[in-house]
VEXMIZA-583991 format. One record per residue: x, y, z of N, C-alpha, C in turn. Coordinates in steps of 0.001 Angstrom, whole numbers, plus 524288, in hexadecimal, padded with zeros to 5 digits. Layout:
# residues N
XYZXYZXYZ ...
This chain:
# residues 305
D96DE0677C1E9BCD9B5B06A831E753D9FC206A9E1EB44 DA48D0699F1E9C8DA902069DA1ED87DAA6006F1F1EEAD DAB58070231F3E0DACB9075921F569DB2600761C1F4FE DB43907AC61F3F4DB9E707BC11F392DBC4407BDF1F96A DC0DC079A51FA1FDC2CA078FF1FF15DC66407DC020038 DC9110807C1FC11DCC66084941FCAEDD0F90838C1FFF1 DD29E07E8920031DD74607C962033CDD5C007B2A20868 DD14E07B5320A31DCF8B07AAD20FEBDCE0B074332100F DD099071CC21385DCF7506C73214A9DCF2A06B6B21AAD DCE940662821B8EDCE260652922165DD310065CD223BF DD798065B522098DDC870667D22334DDD5F06C142258B DD9D306FF2223C8DD9F2074BB225C9DD7A10751522B95 DD4470716022CB1DD28F07113231F1DD24906B24232EC DD6BD06906234C0DD74C063842353CDD3780608923947 DD21E063B423D8BDCF6D0611F241F1DC95B063042403C DC66305F5023F91DC0F50607D23E34DBD98062D2242E1 DBFD8061CF24706DBD770645324C0CDBF000697824D8A DC33D06B0324B33DC5CF06FFF24C7DDC27107458249F4 DC2350791D24C57DBF0607DCC24A7DDC0D507EAE244FD DBD46080642412DDBF08081C723C0FDC248086D523BF2 DC650087182388BDC95108BEF238B3DC96F08DB623310 DCA77092BA23200DCAF30952F22D29DCFC10934522A77 DCF7E0915B2256ADD47A08F82222ABDD81C09445221D2 DD61A098DF221A1DD96A09D782209EDDBDC09F3822576 DD91C09E85229ECDDB140A05522EE2DDA5E09BD3232CD DDDF409812232AFDDDCF093382365EDDCDF0946123C14 DDE840990623DF3DDDEE09A4424383DD8AD09C6624461 DD4DB09C5824105DCFF409E1E24217DCBB509A4D24186 DC858099592454DDC4400955424487DBF5609843241E7 DBC710950C23ED4DB7E3096D323C8CDB3F9092AC23B61 DAF18093DF23D28DAB2A0901223BE3DA788091E4237B6 DA91E09602234F5DA69F097752300CDA9750957822BB7 DA64F092BF227CCDA89F0907F223C5DA6F20934321E7E DAA27092C221AAFDA954094F52159BDA490091B321313 DA0EA0945D2106FD9CD70912320E03D9E3808ED1208FE DA24C0902120721DA47108DD22020CDA8200893E202EA DAC3708A7A205FDDAFC8085EC206D7DAFBE0834F20C4C DACA90859C20F7ADABE80832C2149ADB0B3083E121836 DB41F086FD2171BDB86F0879021A9CDB74108B6A21EB1 DB97508B082235FDB8B808EEF22752DBB0209447225BE DB890098792276DDBA8F09DA1225EBDB9DC0A0C822AD3 DBEA10A33522C7DDBE820A6DA2309EDBBB20ABF422E99 DBB3B0AF7823250DB8710B44E2316CDBB4A0B77A22CDB DC0280B77E22CC6DC33C0BA7C228ACDC2CB0B7F322378 DC1B00B2EF22347DC18E0AFF521E3BDBB880AF1521C5C DB7C10B10F21F5BDB2560B09F21DFDDB08F0B4A521A8F DADBF0B36B21662DAB740B7312132BDA5980B6652121B DA2A80B95921562D9CD00B89D2151ED9A610B93720FB2 D97910B61120E30D94B90B6D02093ED8E480B5A3209E1 D8BBB0B65320544D866C0B4DF205A8D84A20AFF9206AB D88B10AC3A2052ED87A30A67A205D0D8A7A0A40E20A56 D8CB30A77B20E27D8F8D0A5DC2127BD94CA0A77B21295 D97C30A5B021684D9D6B0A720216ECDA0D50A443212C1 DA4320A6EA2109DDA84E0A48920D73DADD70A5CD20F6D DB1830A23420E7EDB6D90A39B21027DB9010A72D20BE8 DBD850A98120DAFDBFEC0AD13209C3DC1E10AAC5204D8 DC34D0A5E7204CFDC55F0A28320093DC13E0A22F1FC6B DBC8D0A0381FE97DB82009F7F1FB44DB5E70A4701F969 DB5DB0A8BD1FC58DB4110AD6D1F9C9DB7E50AF691F57A DBD1A0AEF61F5B5DC0330B0131F1FCDBF740ACA21ECDE DBEDE0A7E81EDACDBDC90A4321E948DB8D90A57E1E658 DB4E40A6AA1E96FDAFBD0A8041E6B6DB0D50AD291E399 DB36C0B1071E60CDB44F0B6151E31EDB7C30B5741DE35 DBB630B19A1DE06DBE540B01F1D99CDBB120AD9B1D59E DB7200AA361D745DB3D10A7A21D352DB0520AB9A1D0FE DAE0E0AF5A1D40FDAA270B3511D226DACFD0B6DF1CE5C DB21D0B84B1CFACDB5270BBDF1CC3EDB65E0B8F21C6B9 DB6F00B3FA1C6FBDB89D0B13D1C287DB3CE0B0D21BEC4 DAF360B1671C0FBDAB230B0C61BD4BDA7E70B5DE1BC9B DAA790B9FA1BE67DA8010BF9C1BE41DA7CE0C13A1B848 DA3970C36F1B61BDA3AA0C51C1B0C7DA8300C92A1AFA6 DAA0A0C8C71AAD0DAE550CC631A945DAC710CF911A451 DAEFD0D4411A3EFDAD870D72319F0CDB1080D57519AA7 DB0620D820195BCDB3060D6A519155DB91B0D61C19203 DBB470D8DB1956ADC1040D8C2195C4DC2570D54819AA0 DBEF30D27219D44DC0A20CEF31A12FDC0630D19C1A675 DBEBE0D6561A6E3DBF120D8DE1AC04DB9820D7E81AEB1 DB9420D84C1B3F4DB4A20D7E71B6BBDB0700DBAA1B58C DABB10D9D31B4AEDA7510DD8A1B35BDA5FF0E0A21B8B7 DA6820E59B1B8C5DA5720E8911BD93DA04C0EB831BD2B DA00F0EFFE1BFC8D9B300F2E91BF6CD9A740F57B1BA8D D95E10F6AE1B912D94500F8A01B417D956B0FED51B3D7 D964D101331B822D97351070D1B7D6D9C7D1080D1B581 D9CFF10B031B186DA28910BF81AEA7DA51C110331B162 DA74E10F3F1B65BDAA011131D1B921DAE5F115871B6C4 DB173112831B38FDB6301145A1B133DB4B7118401AD05 DB092117251AA1BDAEBC11AEF1A58EDACD8120171A8A4 DA9EF11FD41ACF1DA85E1248C1AF8FDAD081271B1B1AC DB0F2124A71B39FDB5F1126EA1B60EDB8C3129F31B1D6 DB94B1274D1AD46DBC0D12A071A8F5DB95412F1B1A6FF DB3E212ED21A697DB10F1334E1A52ADB1A9137621A934 DB1C21364E1AE5FDB1D0139E81B2C2DB7D713C761B282 DBB76139981B16BDC09913C251B0F6DC13413FAE1ACAA DBEEB13E7A1A83ADBEC0141FB1A3A8DBC32146F71A49C DB766146B71A7B1DB46614B3A1A905DB7A814E891AD05 DBA4F14C501B0C5DBD4514E7E1B4ACDC1C6151871B1A6 DC3F914EE41AE1FDC849151471AAAEDC6451562A1A7E0 DC1C2155F51A611DBFF815A131A2D2DBEF015E951A6CC DBCF515D801AB4BDBBB6161631AF17DC0A3163E91B124 DC4AE160EE1B1A4DC9D7162FE1B315DCC48166A61AE8E DCB16164D61A990DCCEF1688F1A583DC9EB16DE41A5E8 DC50716DAF1A776DC217172E01A7A0DC3DB175CE1AC4B DC50A1737A1B0D6DC62D176751B56FDCBA5178071B5BD DCF511745F1B4AFDD4DB175F51B4E2DD7411735C1B02E DD661176001AB82DD858174151A643DDE571744E1A654 DE07A178441A8E3DE6C9178E11A858DE91A174111AAFF DE6DF171F31AF19DE90916D761B21FDE7931685A1AF7E DE288167521AE82DE0FB162C31AC38DE353161831A69B DE2551654F1A3A7DE3AA1647519E0CDEA091646B19DA8 DECC3167D51A049DF2751671E1A037DF47B162CB1A1F2 DF231160101A62DDF48715B1D1A82ADF1D5156991A585 DED7F156881A348DEA961527E1A0FBDEAAE151A419B2D DEBFD156011985BDEB5C155B41928EDEF80152841903A DEEF414F4F18C5FDF27F14C94189D2DF51014FC918536 DF9C8150B018569DFC7E153DA18109E01321508818027 E026414EB317ACCE06A214BC6179E3E0BED14DA217B7E E0D121529617B25E129A1543717BAFE13EF15342181D9 E0FC51532418586E111C152FC18B0BE0EE014DDE18DA8 E0D3A14A57189BDE0A3F1458F18BE6E0DCC1420718EF3 E12C8141B218CF9E163F13E3818F4BE179213FF71952E E187414520195C1E1924147DD19AEAE147A1473A19E3C E0FDA1472819BE0E0AD5146B519F18E0831141C019D1F E096413D5719E78E0742138A519C5CE01CF137B719E09 E002113A701A2BBDFAF31397E1A456DF69813BBC1A09C DF87413F2819CE0DF4E3141A3199A0DF2CE13DA019538 DF57413982194D7DF3AE1353719136DEE3C1339D19330 DECC71344B19830DE8441327719A75DE49E136BF19C19 DE6E213B0019EC2DE3D213F2B1A0A3DE13B1424319C7D DE37C14268197DCDE0AD145A219348DDBEF1430119219 DDB3E13E3B192C3DD6CE13B1C19195DD1FB13C86194CD DD32A13F7D198D2DCEBF1412F19C99DCD9E146FC19BD9 DD087149B319824DCEDB14F6D196EBDCC5314FBD19220 DC96B153911911BDC68E1542F18C5ADC6B215A6018A8E DC5E215A8E185BBDC65C15FF7182D8DC116163421834D DBCF11613E185CFDB87C164501857EDB408160E4187A4 DAF4716324188CEDAACD1603A18B03DA94015C1718779 DA8D115D8218267DA74315A0717E7CDAAFF1552A17D98 DAFB51566B17DC4DB3961527E17D2CDB2F614E96181FB DB2041504A1869EDB19414D6518AE5DAC6514A3518AE1 DA83D14CD91892CDA2F114A4A188B1DA35E1457018554 DA564146761809CDA5C11423D17CB3DA93613DAA17E70 DAD4113EA7180B3DB0C013A68182A0DAE0A1378718720 DABD913A8418A99DA95D137CF18F53DA439134A818D66 DA180136991898CD9D3F1332F18788D9F2212E68185A5 DA34912EAA18289DA528129BC17F90DA73B1262318411 DAA28128521880BDAC27124EA18C25DA7B21227418F80 DA3D11256A18FE8D9F33123421937BD9C5111E981903E D9B8F11F6018B37D994111B8818834D9C91116FE18758 DA15811738185E9DA4AE1126F184E5DA69B1103818A5E DA7BE113E218DF6DAAB1111F9192E5DA6CE10E80195C5 DA20610F9E19695D9E5510CC819972D9E25106CE19799 D9E80106411926BD9DE4100DE190A9DA36F0FDB719120 DA7A51003C18F82DACD90FDCC18FD5DAE860FCFB194DF DAD0F0FFE7198D5DAF030FF3019E1CDACBB0FA5C1A076 DA8160F86C19EDADA5840F3DA1A074DA7B90EF4719D90 DA97B0F01C198BCDAB180EB3219576DB0BC0EAA2196D5 DB4100EE9E19753DB9990EDEE197EDDBB3F0ED1319E13 DB79B0EFDB1A140DB9450EF9C1A68ADBBA50F5031A7AA DBB240F7301AC7DDBD460FC451ADDCDC2DA0FD5F1AD06 DC5F00F9501AE98DCBD50FA0A1AE20DCD8A0FA481A84F DCB620F6211A56EDCCF80F5ED19FDCDCA990FABB19CCF DC5BF0FC0619E5FDC3BE100C619B10DC6FB1056619CB4 DC8CC106AC1A160DCC1110AE41A2FBDD15410A8319FCA DD38C105F519F8CDD8601051719D01DD829106751973A DD3CE1051C19417DD30B105DF18F06DD29010BD818DF8 DCF3D10E0119102DCE85113BB190DEDD3831170919152 DD693115EB195C9DDB3C118CF196A5DDFA2117E619315 DE0151130619101DE3F6111C218D1FDE2561144118806 DDDC8114C8186A3DDBE111732181F3DDD1511D1F1822C DDC3B11F12186EADDDFE124D018762DE3EE12566186B9 DE6F1121C1188BBDEC3C1225B188FFDEDEE1218A182B4 DEB2011E1D17FBFDEC3711CFD17AAADEB59121D21776E DE722124DC17866DE5B01297117557DE99F12D79175C3 DEBCF12E4117A82DEFB71326A17B46DF4C7130981798A DF61912BA117971DFAE6129481773FDFAB812A6217182 DF6C0129CC16F37DF62112A9C16936DF7551306916832 DF4A8133A316BABDF5881395416ABEDFB5413A6416AA6 DFDD11388816E98E0379139AF16FE1E069D1375416B44 E056B133351695BE087D12FBC16563E07D41334F1605C E036F134F615E74E02C1137331598CE03DA13D19159C5 E03BC13F9A15D69E04F71454E15E1AE0A7C145FC15BD7 E0B2214A93158C1E0FDB14C16156A6E12DA14F8315A23 E177B14E8015C40E19FE151BC15FE6E1B791570A15DC4 E1B8C157B715856E1D3315C45155A3E17FC16005153E2 E13CE15DE915549E0ECD160AD153A3E0BE0161EC158EF E076E164CB157F4E03F9166E415C23E015B1625215F73 E00F815DBA15CCEDFDE91598715F6AE0111157BA163FE E0645158BC1644AE08F41575916873E085A15A6916DA4 E05B115F7416CC2E048316277170F1DFEB716346171B6 DFB8E1600A16EDEDF5D3160C116FBEDF3BF15CB8173DC DF09015E8B176C6DEE5515B9617B44DEA2515850178E3 DE9231536617C21DE4E314FFB17A82DE27714E3417F9A DDD4414DF317FC2DDA2014CA3183F4DD50014A3E18269 DD2C914791186A3DCD74144F718505DCDC613EE418602 DC8E413CD718786DC89B1371318816DC7A6133FA18307 DC87D136BB17EC5DC744133F6179CFDCA3D12F0517846 DCFA112F0B17A3CDD2CF12AA71792FDD0BA125E617C26 DCF3B1268F18117DCD21122D918449DC817120AE1822F DC4AD124901802EDBFDF122CB17DEFDBFE411FF917910 DC3C91216C17607DC48111E7417107DC6A4118DD171F4 DC9EF118A8175E2DCBEB1131C177DADC70D10FFA179C8 DC2EB1123B17C3EDBE9B10F8E17E29DBABC10E091793E DBAB6111A517520DB7E510FEE170BBDBA2310B2716E5D DBF4010B1C16E07DC208105E416B4EDC11C1019116EEB DC18A1028F173C1DC0780FDF91775ADBAA90FBC7176FF DB7570FF31176A3DB18F0FD4A175CDDB0D60FA97170EA DB3590FBC916CA2DB2FD0F91F16797DB5230F36516886 DB95F0F35F16AC3DBC8D0EE2F16B8BDB9130EA9F16F85 DB72D0ED0E17389DB3DF0E9DE1771BDAF150E78C1749A DAC5A0EAC61724EDA7A40E8EA16F6CDA8BE0E52416AFD DACE10E5AE16894DAE430E1AE16461DAF560DCAB166E0 DB2170DC2616B87DB3530D79E16DEADAE560D4DF1704C DAA760D84A17247DA61C0D685174CFDA1550D58217101 DA25C0D67716C72D9E590D5BF1687DD9A160D9E916807 D9BA50DEFC16A00D98110E33416A60D983D0E62C16567 D94FA0EA4F164F8D94F60EDDC16070D9A260F13516029 D9C290F14415B93DA1280F49115ACADA0700F8D915695 D9C650F85915319D9B6D0FC3714F06D9AFF1018E151C0 D97B4102CE155B4D964A1078B15786D9BA9109A615A48 D9EDE1064D15C68DA3F11082215E72DA76F10A3B15A9A DA7AB107981561ADAAC1108E51517FDA94F10DF714F49 DA40B10EFB14F06DA1BC113AE14D6ADA3051182F1511F DA3091174515610DA4AE11B0415A0EDAA4D11CA6159A4 DAD671187C1597CDB305119EF158CDDB3F211CD915359 DB1C411B7014F9FDB24E11E0414A1EDB07D123DB14AF8 DABCC1245414CC5DAAA212A3714D70DADE812D4F15098 DAF8C12B3E154C8DB39712E0D157D9DB84612EBB1553B DBA8612BB2151F6DBF3012BA914EFBDBE911302F14B1D DB9D1130881488FDB89C13478144ABDB8EA139D21477E DB6A513AB814BF4DB64813F5114EA1DBC401407515051 DBF5213CC31526BDC52A13D5815385DC81213FB214F22 DC75513E2A14A35DCA7913FDF145B2DC809144AE142EA DC33A1463514410DC12014AA41415FDC03314F681444E DC01514ED6149BDDBECF1537E14CC8DC4451558614EBF DC5D915A3514E17DCA6B15CE514F92DCB5215C9715563 DD01E15BE0156E2DD20015C4115C19DD1901573015F67 DCFEE1530615CCBDCF8A14DCD15F7BDD4AE14B1F15E53 DD6A01486B162C3DDAFE1457516225DDA081404316042 DDAA413F5E15B5DDD98C13A6515898DDDF6136B215AD9 DE26D1383015BC5DE6451349615E0FDE4D81322316333 DE27E13529166B1DE09C1333816B9EDDC5E12F7316B0C DD8D2130A716771DD48412CE3166ACDD5CF127E51642D DD944127E416084DDB391231715E1DDDE4A12031161E4 DE19D122C5164F4DE51011FE8168ADDE20F11D0D16CB9 DDDE211FBB16EB6DDA1B11CEC172A4DD78F118AA16FCB DD5731196116B22DD2461152A168A7DD5C211096167D7 DDAC811136165C0DDDD110C6816495DDFCD109D416969 DE10D10CC716D87DE390109FC1720FDDEAD1077F1751B DDA4810A0A17575DD60810815177F8DD463102A517517 DD4651028017004DD31D0FE0416D3FDD6F90F98B16E1D DDBF30FB0916DF7DE0830F72916F13DE0290F4A917484 DDF670F8131788DDDF240F60717D81DDA460F28117E26 DD57D0F3EF17C7DDD1180F09117D9DDD1C00EB9D179BE DD33C0EC0217584DD41B0E776171E9DD7F30E386174A9 DDC8C0E5B4176A3DE03B0E27B179DADDE020DFA517E83 DDA770E2421812FDD7E90E03918599DD4C10DB94183B1 DD1B80DBFF17F80DCE460D78E17E26DD1CA0D31F17BE9 DD5B80D470178DADD9400D06217608DDBCD0CD0217A33 DDDF00CF4E17E4FDE0F10CCC518274DDE5C0CB56186AF DD8FC0CBE4186C7DD5DE0CA5218B2EDD6720C3EB18C5D DD79F0C2B8190F0DD7880BCA119197DD20A0BAA8190E7 DD1B70B61C18E58DCCAB0B42118D74DCB400AFA61916B DC6560AF8C192E2DC4250AC0E1969EDC2C90A6F01941C DC4370A294196C5DC22409D6A194C4DBF5C09A69198CD DBD61095FA197F5DBA8A0925D19B62DBD83091E61A101 DBB2E092E21A51FDBDDE092621AA46DC2050963B1AB9E DC27909AB41A893DC67909EA01A950DC4CE0A1921AE76 DC90C0A2961B17BDC7FF0A5D41B665DC7680ABF91B450 DC3340ADA91B484DC1D10B2AD1B238DC45A0B7501B565 DC57A0B6731BA86DC7DD0BA121BD95DCE570BAD41BC00 DD0090B5E21BB22DD5C00B6011B975DD59A0B8801B3EE DD22C0B7101B051DD2390B91A1AAF6DD18A0BEFD1AB3B DCE670C0A71AEF8DCDC30C69E1AEBDDD31F0C90D1B0CD DD59D0C6D61B462DDB320C8711B57FDDEC80C8F51B141 DDEE40C4B51AE2BDE1DF0C4611A9C8DE0DA0C8921A5B9 DDBD40C90A1A55ADD9F70CCEF1A19FDDB6B0D2901A330 DDADF0D38D1A824DDC8C0D8DB1AA14DE2920D9BE1A8F7 DE57B0D5DA1A9AFDEB570D65F1A8AFDEC350D7301A32C DE9C50D47219F96DEA950D52419A3DDE8EA0DA971982C DE4520DBD119A46DE2740E18D198A2DE5E90E5BE19AB8 DE79C0E48319F9EDEB8F0E89F1A188DF0350E8B019E56 DF2040E47B19BDBDF6810E4DF198C4DF5780E779193BC DF14B0E7151919BDEF130E9C718CC6DEF750EFA518DA9 DED3B0F1221921BDED000F72E19308DF2D80F8D9193D7 DF5F90F655196C3DFBB20F7E019756DFE110F84019248 DFD360F43718EB0DFFDA0F47B18A2FDFE880F934186E1 DF96B0FAFC18737DF7990FF171842DDFA031042818639 DFAA5104A318BE9DFD20108C818E17E03181097218C66 E05941050F18CBBE0ABF104D818B26E0BCD1065E1859E E084A104EB18272E08C11064117CE2E086D10C0417C2B E049010E8D17F27E048F113C117EF6E0997116F71813C E0BA91145F18571E103A116B21877CE14E211681183C0 E1545111F6180F1E19471118817D34E191E11524178A9 E13E61162E176D3E132A11A1B172A9E14BD11F0817403 E130E120AC17906E146E125AC17B37E1A54126A917BB1 E1D031228917DB2E22751230D17E04E2561123281789F E23DD1203F174FDE2602120AB16FD9E25141263E16D4F E20781280316D5CE1F4612D1616BB3E22FF131CA16EB2 E2314130C9173B5E2618134C117665E2BCC13488174B2 E2DD513043173E1E33311300917295E33DD1322A16CFC E30651314B1698BE30CF1337416420E30901398116421 E2D0D13B8E167E5E2CC11415E16874E31C91437216A3E E33F5140EE16EABE38D914308170C2E3D5C1427F16CF7 E3CF113EDE16952E415113E7116549E40CA14220160F1 E3CA7144FD160AFE3C5E148B215C13E3FFC14D5915D4B 
């Protein structure tokens, strides 16, 4: 089999009797040669491996080849560790938020609660309210759902995409609350809190993921249906937030699948993964911009009343 030369030829060392020099550092002699391309490599360019010393160029080439053949998940992202760290982190933040509500409610609730009339002046509440809860049962139910669904989706979507779907769903839920609230009624001054918007977005994402992967979807539809029944029948639940999270979570996940670059024979999988990341970033940015536009239009309408 022909060995790659990487641009190294006899011209690099014209005198066969001269001491070998490192192609990257011609002022350095080296009698150690790369096991792959047989070029001399000085100590700074040597990369010890289990099969011998490689030069830095061969090491990089092997790394690129390994990356191009590395298994990818359903979204084209690299398959990482199986531990769902993001899911655990989200649960931990919600628990910390609830502890803060218990210890210093005046500070945590006043600064973190989402209330439509002050939402534009306190834009962080579009997210912080998703880590607060109205009671221990409310917290327990949401965290159980997040634990069940999150562990699966985090592996299928990848940590970054999973986080994006969850946070965008949370934003979509509170955007829906802000959009539908009547500025002349009590709903304009009623606070909303809870991770339900993000969780409903994950429900929708799980349905779309399983549908694309050929998995079971009937149970997920039943789960979504039961939660919607509870949403519209139990007093005090923000149906706007639930529906907003469900719709935007579904839209973002469907957009990621629909616009994902497809791999063909001989495709550079590493380059494909980079294109996939750019496309999916654009989908997330578009969803956020949509929420911003909706919030801006609603604000102008309220100011014009």
